[in-house]
C-alpha positions as CSV (number, residue, x, y, z in Angstrom):
1,M,-37.3,71.7,-194.9
2,N,-35.7,73.0,-191.7
3,T,-35.0,69.4,-190.6
4,V,-33.2,68.6,-193.9
5,L,-31.1,71.8,-193.6
6,L,-30.3,71.0,-190.0
7,C,-29.2,67.4,-190.9
8,L,-27.0,68.7,-193.7
9,Y,-25.5,71.2,-191.3
10,F,-24.6,68.5,-188.8
11,L,-23.3,66.2,-191.5
12,S,-21.0,68.9,-192.7
13,L,-19.8,69.5,-189.2
14,L,-19.2,65.8,-188.7
15,G,-17.2,65.7,-192.0
16,L,-15.0,68.6,-190.8
17,V,-14.5,66.9,-187.4
18,I,-13.4,63.6,-189.1
19,F,-11.1,65.5,-191.5
20,G,-9.6,67.4,-188.7
21,M,-9.0,64.3,-186.6
22,H,-7.4,62.6,-189.6
23,R,-5.0,65.6,-190.1
24,Y,-4.1,65.6,-186.4
25,L,-3.4,61.9,-186.6
26,L,-1.1,62.4,-189.6
27,I,0.8,65.1,-187.8
28,Y,1.2,62.8,-184.8
29,Y,2.6,60.0,-186.9
30,Y,4.9,62.4,-188.7
31,K,6.4,63.7,-185.5
32,K,6.7,60.2,-184.1
33,Y,8.3,58.6,-187.1
34,K,10.1,61.4,-189.0
35,K,13.5,60.4,-187.7
36,I,13.2,56.9,-189.1
37,K,15.1,57.1,-192.4
38,P,14.5,54.7,-195.3
39,E,17.3,52.2,-195.8
40,S,19.5,52.8,-198.8
41,K,22.8,51.5,-200.3
42,P,25.1,53.2,-202.7
43,L,24.8,52.3,-206.4
44,T,27.6,50.0,-207.6
45,E,28.8,49.1,-211.1
46,P,27.2,47.9,-213.2
47,Y,24.2,50.2,-212.6
48,P,20.8,48.7,-213.2
49,V,19.1,49.3,-216.5
50,V,16.4,52.0,-216.2
51,T,13.6,52.8,-218.6
52,I,12.2,56.3,-218.4
53,Q,8.6,56.4,-219.6
54,L,7.1,59.7,-220.7
55,P,3.3,59.5,-221.3
56,I,2.2,62.3,-223.6
57,Y,-1.2,63.6,-224.7
58,N,-1.5,66.9,-226.6
59,E,1.2,68.6,-224.6
60,I,2.7,70.8,-227.4
61,N,3.7,73.6,-225.0
62,V,5.9,71.5,-222.7
63,V,6.9,68.3,-224.5
64,R,10.1,69.6,-226.0
65,R,11.3,70.9,-222.7
66,L,10.5,67.6,-221.1
67,I,12.5,65.5,-223.6
68,E,15.4,67.9,-223.6
69,N,15.6,67.7,-219.8
70,I,15.4,63.9,-219.7
71,T,18.3,63.6,-222.2
72,K,20.5,65.5,-219.6
73,M,20.0,62.7,-217.0
74,D,23.3,61.9,-215.3
75,Y,23.2,58.2,-215.8
76,P,25.3,55.8,-218.0
77,K,23.8,56.0,-221.5
78,D,24.3,52.3,-222.1
79,R,22.1,51.6,-219.0
80,L,19.3,54.0,-219.9
81,E,16.3,53.7,-222.2
82,I,13.8,56.5,-222.9
83,Q,10.3,55.7,-224.1
84,V,8.2,58.6,-225.3
85,L,4.7,57.3,-225.2
86,D,2.8,59.7,-227.4
87,D,-1.0,59.3,-227.6
88,S,-1.4,62.8,-229.0
89,T,-4.0,63.7,-231.6
90,D,-2.8,67.1,-232.5
91,E,0.4,68.8,-233.8
92,T,2.2,67.5,-230.6
93,Q,2.9,64.4,-232.6
94,K,5.2,66.1,-235.1
95,V,7.0,68.2,-232.4
96,T,7.5,65.1,-230.3
97,Y,8.7,62.9,-233.1
98,D,11.1,65.5,-234.5
99,T,12.6,66.0,-231.0
100,V,13.0,62.3,-230.4
101,E,14.7,61.8,-233.8
102,K,17.1,64.7,-233.1
103,Y,18.4,62.9,-229.9
104,K,18.3,59.5,-231.5
105,K,20.8,60.7,-234.1
106,E,23.0,61.8,-231.3
107,G,23.2,58.2,-230.1
108,L,20.7,58.2,-227.3
109,N,18.6,55.1,-226.7
110,I,15.3,57.0,-227.1
111,L,12.1,55.6,-228.7
112,Y,9.0,57.2,-230.1
113,V,5.9,55.1,-229.5
114,H,2.5,56.3,-230.9
115,R,-0.7,54.4,-230.6
116,D,-3.6,54.6,-233.1
117,N,-6.0,54.4,-230.1
118,R,-6.1,55.6,-226.5
119,D,-7.3,52.4,-224.9
120,G,-6.7,52.7,-221.2
121,F,-5.6,56.3,-221.6
122,K,-2.4,57.0,-219.6
123,A,-2.5,53.6,-218.0
124,G,-2.8,52.0,-221.4
125,A,0.1,53.9,-222.7
126,L,2.3,52.9,-219.8
127,Q,1.2,49.3,-220.0
128,N,2.0,49.3,-223.7
129,G,5.4,50.6,-223.0
130,I,6.2,47.9,-220.5
131,K,5.8,45.2,-223.2
132,T,9.1,46.3,-224.7
133,A,10.8,48.1,-221.8
134,K,14.3,46.7,-221.2
135,G,14.8,48.3,-217.8
136,E,14.6,46.6,-214.4
137,F,13.3,49.9,-213.1
138,L,10.7,52.2,-214.7
139,A,10.9,56.0,-214.0
140,I,7.7,57.9,-214.9
141,F,7.3,61.6,-215.6
142,D,4.3,63.6,-216.8
143,A,4.8,66.1,-219.5
144,D,5.0,69.2,-217.2
145,F,7.8,67.8,-215.0
146,V,11.5,68.9,-215.1
147,P,13.5,66.4,-213.1
148,Q,17.0,67.2,-212.0
149,P,19.9,65.3,-213.7
150,D,20.7,63.4,-210.5
151,F,17.1,62.1,-210.1
152,L,17.9,58.4,-210.8
153,K,21.1,58.4,-208.8
154,K,19.3,59.8,-205.8
155,L,16.3,57.5,-205.9
156,L,17.7,54.2,-207.0
157,P,19.7,53.6,-203.8
158,Y,16.4,53.3,-201.9
159,F,15.7,50.0,-203.7
160,S,18.1,48.5,-201.2
161,S,15.7,45.5,-200.6
162,D,13.9,43.3,-203.1
163,K,10.8,44.1,-201.0
164,V,10.9,47.8,-202.2
165,G,8.6,48.0,-205.2
166,M,8.3,51.8,-205.7
167,V,10.0,55.0,-204.6
168,Q,8.1,58.3,-204.8
169,A,9.9,61.7,-205.0
170,R,8.7,64.9,-203.6
171,W,7.5,67.4,-206.1
172,G,8.9,70.9,-206.7
173,Y,7.4,73.8,-208.6
174,T,8.6,76.2,-211.2
175,N,5.6,78.6,-210.7
176,R,5.2,78.5,-206.9
177,K,5.3,82.3,-206.7
178,Y,3.3,83.0,-209.9
179,S,0.0,83.9,-208.1
180,L,-1.8,83.5,-204.8
181,L,-3.5,80.4,-206.2
182,T,-0.2,78.7,-207.1
183,K,1.2,79.6,-203.6
184,V,-1.8,78.0,-201.9
185,Q,-1.6,74.9,-204.2
186,A,2.1,74.5,-203.4
187,V,1.5,74.6,-199.7
188,I,-1.2,72.0,-200.0
189,L,1.0,69.7,-202.0
190,D,3.9,70.3,-199.7
191,G,1.8,69.1,-196.8
192,H,0.8,66.0,-198.8
193,F,4.3,65.0,-199.7
194,L,6.2,66.2,-196.6
195,I,3.7,65.4,-193.8
196,E,1.2,62.8,-195.2
197,H,3.5,60.6,-197.2
198,T,6.2,60.6,-194.5
199,A,3.7,59.8,-191.8
200,R,2.0,57.0,-193.8
201,N,5.2,55.4,-195.2
202,R,7.4,55.5,-192.1
203,S,4.7,54.2,-189.8
204,G,4.1,51.2,-192.1
205,R,0.8,52.4,-193.4
206,F,-0.5,52.7,-197.0
207,F,0.8,55.4,-199.2
208,N,0.5,55.7,-202.9
209,F,2.4,56.5,-206.1
210,N,1.4,60.0,-207.3
211,G,1.4,59.2,-211.0
212,T,4.7,60.9,-211.8
213,A,8.2,61.6,-210.5
214,G,8.7,58.1,-209.1
215,I,10.4,54.8,-209.9
216,W,8.8,51.4,-210.0
217,R,10.5,48.0,-210.0
218,K,9.1,46.5,-213.3
219,K,8.5,43.1,-211.8
220,T,6.4,44.6,-209.1
221,I,4.0,46.1,-211.7
222,E,4.0,42.8,-213.7
223,S,3.4,40.7,-210.6
224,V,0.1,42.5,-209.7
225,G,-1.3,42.5,-213.2
226,G,0.1,45.7,-214.7
227,W,-1.6,49.0,-215.2
228,H,-5.4,49.0,-215.4
229,G,-7.2,51.7,-217.5
230,D,-10.7,51.1,-216.0
231,T,-10.2,53.7,-213.3
232,L,-9.6,57.5,-213.1
233,T,-6.8,57.0,-210.6
234,E,-4.6,54.4,-212.1
235,D,-1.7,55.4,-209.9
236,M,-3.6,54.7,-206.6
237,D,-5.2,51.6,-208.1
238,L,-1.8,50.1,-208.9
239,S,-0.4,51.2,-205.4
240,Y,-3.2,49.4,-203.6
241,R,-2.8,46.2,-205.6
242,A,1.0,46.2,-205.1
243,Q,0.8,46.8,-201.4
């Protein structure tokens, strides 16, 4: 018994040492490459057509806020399509449908898409949306996100090369100061986006889409076989296949 406990103790220490070395390496790469800025070029007329995809599942408390926020996007309305991909099984369906219809009557190109099944879950909903998406680029937001109106105009310039398949935005938080827990979570996520993503991307190493608040080139997704719903981390799965 003592031998087993001793082995577990040393394995735990080894894990902590490997984790610490990995963190140190990321900080080293961050400091080394942080001054290398991604290439970008200003948007020019006509702007590319963008499809915003909003995968929803039983999000009654935030879905109206999400859709209302998306409709305020500062982008030419004739170059923008909004897909509300609602797989909900509760009263979220009605709230979502009514909100979509409200803005559709105001002339926005917004579509309500509801599936009778949840095949592939979020990945399945996104893949189903791609079948009819008209945009050259696909911007994806989870239900609890509140993107700024200039989101598209800030990110699209980074598709300066045909070799750029995805651009990920850093996350912000509406409840950072709500509690000690949210403060700690915000610090951890800040480290992930600011340090880890910057170090990986600018040093030419793998980094992944975080499932929301990013833009994909549609042909990039299509060229690698689309979204796969046979994994819990469809965002990382797609990122690996694309890179």
